[in-house]
C-alpha positions in Angstrom: -3.2 -21.0 8.6 -1.7 -23.7 5.9 0.7 -23.3 3.0 -0.9 -21.3 0.2 -1.0 -23.3 -2.7 0.9 -21.8 -6.2 -2.8 -20.1 -7.2 -2.8 -18.6 -3.8 0.7 -17.5 -4.2 -0.1 -16.1 -7.1 -3.2 -14.4 -5.4 -0.7 -13.4 -2.9 1.8 -11.5 -5.3 -1.2 -9.5 -7.2 -2.9 -8.4 -3.9 0.4 -7.4 -2.7 1.5 -5.6 -5.9 -2.1 -4.2 -6.0 -1.6 -2.4 -2.5 1.9 -1.1 -3.5 0.3 0.2 -6.7 -2.4 2.5 -4.7 0.7 3.3 -2.2 2.7 4.9 -4.9 0.4 6.3 -7.0 -2.7 7.2 -4.9 -1.3 8.4 -1.5 1.5 11.3 -2.6 1.8 14.1 -0.7 1.3 16.3 -3.4 2.6 19.6 -1.9 6.0 18.2 -0.9 6.4 16.3 -4.0 5.7 18.7 -6.3 6.6 21.9 -4.5 9.9 20.8 -4.8 9.6 19.7 -8.4 10.7 16.0 -7.6 10.3 13.5 -10.3 8.3 11.4 -8.6 8.3 9.0 -11.9 12.1 8.3 -11.0 12.1 8.9 -7.0 9.0 6.6 -6.2 9.7 4.0 -8.0 13.7 3.9 -6.8 11.7 4.1 -2.9 9.8 1.0 -3.8 13.4 -1.1 -4.9 14.8 0.6 -1.6 12.2 -0.6 0.7 13.0 -4.3 -0.5 16.1 -4.3 1.5 14.5 -5.2 4.9 12.1 -7.5 3.4 14.8 -9.2 1.8 16.8 -9.1 5.4 13.6 -10.5 6.7 13.4 -13.2 4.1 17.0 -14.3 4.5 16.8 -14.6 8.3 13.3 -16.5 8.2 15.3 -18.8 5.7 18.2 -19.2 8.1 16.1 -20.0 11.3 13.3 -22.4 9.3 10.6 -20.0 10.1 7.3 -20.2 8.0 6.2 -16.9 8.7 7.1 -13.5 10.4 5.7 -14.6 13.8 7.5 -17.6 13.8 10.6 -15.9 13.2 9.8 -13.5 16.2 9.5 -16.4 18.6 12.8 -17.3 17.7 14.4 -14.5 18.3 12.9 -12.7 21.0 11.3 -13.9 24.1 7.6 -14.2 24.9 7.2 -10.6 26.5 9.4 -9.1 23.4 7.5 -10.8 20.5 4.2 -9.6 22.5 5.0 -6.5 22.3 6.6 -6.9 18.3 3.3 -8.5 17.3 1.2 -5.4 18.5 3.5 -3.2 17.1 3.1 -4.7 13.5 -0.2 -4.8 14.2 -0.3 -1.3 14.9 1.6 -0.9 11.5 -0.9 -2.8 9.5 -3.6 -0.5 10.6 -1.8 2.5 9.8 -1.2 1.3 6.5 -4.4 0.2 5.5 -5.6 3.7 6.2 -4.0 5.3 3.4 -5.7 3.6 0.4 -9.5 3.7 2.2 -8.7 7.2 3.3 -7.7 8.6 -0.6 -10.6 6.7 -2.1 -13.5 7.7 -0.2 -11.8 11.5 0.1 -12.1 11.7 -3.7 -15.3 9.7 -3.7 -16.7 12.1 -1.1 -15.5 15.2 -2.7 -15.8 14.5 -6.7 -18.6 11.8 -7.2 -21.0 12.0 -4.6 -20.7 15.5 -3.2 -24.2 15.6 -1.4 -23.3 12.0 0.5 -22.3 12.2 4.2 -18.2 11.4 4.4 -19.5 8.7 6.8 -22.0 7.1 4.7 -19.5 6.6 1.9 -17.1 4.6 4.6 -20.1 2.3 5.8 -21.0 1.7 2.1 -17.0 0.5 1.8 -17.5 -1.4 5.2 -19.5 -4.2 3.8 -17.3 -5.4 1.1 -13.9 -5.4 3.0 -15.4 -6.8 6.4 -16.6 -9.7 4.1 -13.1 -10.3 2.4 -11.4 -10.2 5.8 -13.8 -12.6 7.7 -13.4 -15.3 4.7 -9.8 -14.9 5.1 -6.6 -14.6 3.1 -7.5 -17.2 0.5 -10.9 -15.1 -0.3 -8.6 -11.9 -0.7 -5.9 -13.6 -2.6 -8.6 -15.1 -5.2 -9.9 -11.5 -5.0 -6.8 -9.7 -5.9 -5.8 -12.1 -8.5 -9.7 -11.9 -10.4 -9.0 -8.0 -10.2 -5.6 -7.9 -11.3 -6.5 -7.7 -15.0 -9.6 -5.6 -14.9 -7.5 -2.9 -12.7 -4.3 -2.9 -15.0 -6.9 -2.1 -18.1 -8.4 0.7 -15.9 -4.8 2.3 -15.2 -4.5 1.6 -19.2 -7.4 3.3 -20.1 -6.7 6.3 -18.0 -3.3 6.8 -19.5 -4.8 6.7 -23.0 -7.6 8.9 -22.3 -5.1 11.9 -21.6 -2.3 10.9 -24.2 -3.7 14.2 -26.2 -3.2 16.3 -23.4 0.4 15.3 -22.8 3.0 17.9 -22.9 6.9 16.7 -22.8 7.9 20.4 -22.0 6.4 19.6 -18.4 9.1 17.3 -17.5 11.7 19.8 -17.9 14.2 20.7 -16.3 14.5 17.0 -16.1 16.7 16.8 -12.9 13.7 18.5 -11.1 15.0 19.7 -7.9 18.7 19.3 -5.9 20.2 15.6 -5.3 19.7 15.8 -1.8 16.0 17.0 -2.0 15.3 14.3 -4.0 17.5 11.4 -2.4 15.3 12.7 1.0 11.9 12.4 -0.8 13.2 8.8 -2.2 14.3 7.9 1.2 11.3 9.2 3.0 8.6 7.7 0.5 9.9 4.3 0.7 8.3 4.4 4.1 4.9 4.1 2.0 5.9 0.5 0.6 7.4 -0.7 3.8 4.2 -1.9 5.8 3.1 -3.7 2.4 6.1 -5.7 1.7 7.1 -6.4 5.4 3.3 -7.6 6.5 3.4 -10.1 3.4 6.1 -12.2 5.2 3.3 -12.8 8.2 1.3 -15.5 6.1 2.9 -18.4 6.2 4.7 -20.0 2.8 7.3 -22.8 2.0 10.7 -21.8 3.3 13.1 -20.0 0.9 9.9 -18.5 -1.1 9.1 -15.0 0.6 11.9 -13.0 -1.0 10.7 -14.5 -4.2 7.0 -13.0 -3.1 8.1 -9.8 -2.0 10.2 -9.4 -5.3 7.6 -10.4 -7.8 4.8 -8.2 -6.1 7.4 -5.5 -6.4 8.3 -6.2 -10.0 4.4 -6.4 -10.7 3.6 -2.9 -9.6 6.5 -1.2 -10.3 5.8 -0.7 -14.2 2.3 0.7 -13.7 4.1 3.2 -10.9 6.3 4.6 -13.3 4.2 5.1 -15.9 1.1 6.5 -14.0 3.5 9.1 -12.5 4.9 9.7 -15.6 1.7 10.2 -17.3 0.6 12.6 -14.3 3.4 14.6 -14.8 3.2 15.0 -18.7 -0.1 16.1 -17.9 0.0 19.1 -15.4 2.0 21.5 -15.0 3.8 20.7 -11.5 2.7 24.0 -9.8 -0.7 22.5 -10.4 -0.3 19.2 -9.2 0.4 20.3 -5.1 -3.4 21.0 -4.6 -4.8 17.5 -6.7 -6.4 15.0 -5.0 -5.7 11.4 -6.8 -4.4 13.0 -10.3 -4.4 10.1 -12.0 -8.2 9.9 -12.0 -8.6 13.4 -12.7 -6.4 13.7 -16.3 -9.6 12.4 -18.6 -10.8 15.4 -17.2 -8.6 17.8 -18.5 -7.8 16.3 -22.0 -8.6 18.7 -25.0 -11.7 17.4 -27.2 -14.1 14.7 -27.2 -13.3 10.9 -27.6 -14.3 7.5 -26.9 -12.5 6.9 -23.8 -13.8 10.4 -22.4 -15.8 10.5 -19.1 -14.8 7.6 -17.9 -13.6 8.6 -14.9 -16.5 7.5 -12.7 -16.0 3.4 -13.9 -12.2 4.2 -13.0 -13.1 4.9 -9.6 -14.9 2.4 -8.5 -12.5 -0.1 -10.2 -9.6 1.5 -7.9 -11.9 1.8 -4.8 -12.2 -2.2 -5.7 -8.7 -2.0 -5.5 -8.1 0.1 -2.4 -10.6 -2.4 -0.6 -8.6 -5.5 -1.4 -5.3 -3.4 -0.2 -7.0 -2.6 2.9 -8.4 -6.1 3.7 -5.0 -7.6 3.1 -3.4 -5.3 5.3 -6.2 -5.6 8.0 -6.1 -9.8 7.8 -2.7 -9.3 8.9 -3.5 -7.1 11.9 -6.1 -10.0 12.7 -3.8 -12.5 12.7 -0.8 -10.7 14.3 -3.2 -9.4 17.4 -4.6 -13.3 17.6 -1.1 -14.5 18.4 -0.4 -11.7 20.2 -3.9 -11.7 22.4 -4.0 -15.7 22.5 -7.2 -15.4 20.8 -7.9 -18.8 18.8 -9.6 -17.0 15.9 -9.0 -14.1 14.1 -12.5 -12.6 14.3 -12.5 -11.0 17.3 -9.2 -9.4 16.7 -9.9 -8.4 13.3 -13.4 -6.6 14.2 -11.2 -4.6 16.9 -8.8 -3.7 14.1 -11.4 -2.7 11.8 -13.4 -0.5 14.3 -10.0 1.4 14.9 -9.3 1.7 11.3 -12.9 3.2 10.4 -12.8 5.4 13.6 -9.2 7.0 12.3 -11.0 6.9 8.4 -14.1 8.8 9.7 -12.0 11.4 11.0 -9.5 12.3 8.3 -12.2 14.2 6.4 -10.5 17.5 5.5 -7.4 18.6 3.5 -5.4 20.1 6.3 -6.4 16.9 9.1 -5.8 14.3 6.2 -2.4 16.1 5.5 -1.4 15.5 9.3 -3.0 12.0 9.3 -0.9 10.8 6.4 2.0 12.1 7.7 1.5 10.0 10.9 0.5 7.1 8.8 4.0 7.1 6.6 6.0 7.9 9.4 4.7 6.0 12.4 3.3 3.0 10.3 6.6 2.1 8.6 8.4 2.0 11.9 6.2 0.0 13.3 6.7 -2.4 11.1 10.4 -1.7 10.3 11.7 -1.9 14.1 10.5 -5.1 15.3 11.1 -6.5 12.1 15.1 -5.5 11.5 15.1 -6.5 15.2 13.9 -10.0 14.6 15.7 -10.5 11.4 19.1 -9.6 12.9 18.7 -11.3 16.2 18.0 -14.5 14.3 20.8 -14.1 12.0 23.2 -13.4 15.1 21.9 -16.8 16.8 22.3 -18.6 13.9 25.8 -17.9 13.8 26.4 -18.0 17.4 25.2 -21.6 16.9 
């Protein structure tokens, strides 16, 4: 892969930022978050900032080692056997991370929009644009992400404006929301939702020293949208109701009192958000394809990508049902993050240690 040009970097930032937004807003485990009355509009943005720490460490190690991407850093730090194992671990983490946005949107489409359609039929419909983006490669994904950034931002703004008459500031109280220990625990654990996206953005080559800037800009791009969306959700619903609602941002327009110009835009919004989830999953699946190509010695990433895509669609097809989805999500959050965090942190520390010893 070549270095992405300036427009490619902007597209990569937009695509990573889109994926971070979907992880921060649409993948919340509501039962845990709202049962403890956690102020998610504070805790989840803090979790995003916390997840930048290992990414910045890896970016520093890449700059010190002269590595253009995460694969070169691992080859610098590990032997061939350990590099192979780390690549497989990162690829598995990419698959787990890609499952979340697709599972969320497919479940809402099946439950609230196309309740007469089969769940697997909806996934088959999603498969086509997802496959096209991944096969076309990084340039296609990032350009699509850059083009869709403005419509996605406008769709979020429309959702927030639609629900303004239904906002009630009394729902924010009590402001602390929960014990400090509970809030800190939730913040730390939710950083797992962002880690795979940020770490795997380092898989694609960039000019030395620009990886940290890309990650920080993507996080800053997503941060205000995440904060405002979660604040609007909390203003729209009582905390007791939020634990059982799937994708509350989508449903805010349905609880607004009285008619209005923006009323019933929910079907349009969910289609735009489905496009965003496809871009997010395509970016992560392309990461998995590139990593599997390196690990398996495949010259081109198409074979490895198809293997990754078959795996992820199989997981999604079995994710239907509230209880199974909750269990799967807990695995995706924890193991998806650990599969990316452990090899990245180990490679970063090993590279920094080698450079210091040299």
